[in-house]
C-alpha positions, 0 to 999 in steps of 0.5 A: 814263845805265844799259844793260843788259849783257844787253841792250844796245839797254835804254837810261835816264837815272835819278838817282842820290838817293844813295851810301855810299861803298865799297857802293852808289849810290842811285837812282831807278826810272824811271815806270812811267807815263810812261818804261814798263814796265822790269821786265825788265832791274830785277831783282836781280844784272843787271849795268849799265854807268853813265855820267856826264857831269861839267861842270867844267872840262873836262868829264868821261865816267865809266864803270864795270859793275857790279850792282844790288842789290837794287831798292826799290818801298815806299815808293820806288821805289829802285835801289841798286847796286854801288858800283864798285870801276873808273871810266874816266875821259875827257875831253869838250873839247879845251879846258878852260873857265875858270872865270867870276862873268858876268852876262849876258842870253839873248835868242832870235837870229832871222834878223828882228829882230823875232823875237829876245825876251829869254829870260832873263836869267843868269850864265856860271859857265864858259867858254872860246873854244868855248862856255861854260855860263849858270845862270838861274832857270827860269821854270814856261814855259822850255821846251826850247830845246836847239839853239835860237840864241842871242844872249848879252849880256855887259855892257860896262863902258866900252863904249857899246854891250854885247858880244855872242857868238853859239851855238847851245843843245847842252843844257839840265839843270833842277836845284833850281830852275834850269836850265843850259845848255851853249853852242857859240859860233858866231861867228869866231875873231877875235870871240871873241878880243876879246869874252875882250879885254875879259873880261881872259879869257885863252884861252892858258891853256884849251891 
């Protein structure tokens, strides 16, 4: 997320495509056809604030002030920012997540049985008692699933019935042909603890 000190209400999401440590960060400019024109704020010397969200065990938000070093339009629309001198960071999650590799089936959780439709098979890559992140292959028909209620089916091994967790998708990203979704669990603590016991996940590790 890029915001501008002189126009605080103007913000835009840009993709970082490269950097030279100590010298500059390289970002893609907004597409004027789909995102509109930012010509009044994207100019050399304009001070900006950059905010980045890093996924991981704790989840972090990084923020720093810098300024636009150069704007390039040919052959590609790129934006050069001065490399930050100071970076602030804070944890986004109260609980640390445990890295995992758990195969799952994700199903839309409708109020009626006939509305339950399998969305995808994927892998839980990190998990805590509050939620998890699931990664699966992107498909052409994949749309926006943010705020969708889902059921997560987990291979149960010796269990007769598969283990399940209920949740709501809070965010999604598409990267390198993969979809990554952040899920907030909606089950009660007792059920989550039971599932974690079967998966040999130590929730005390998160504290």
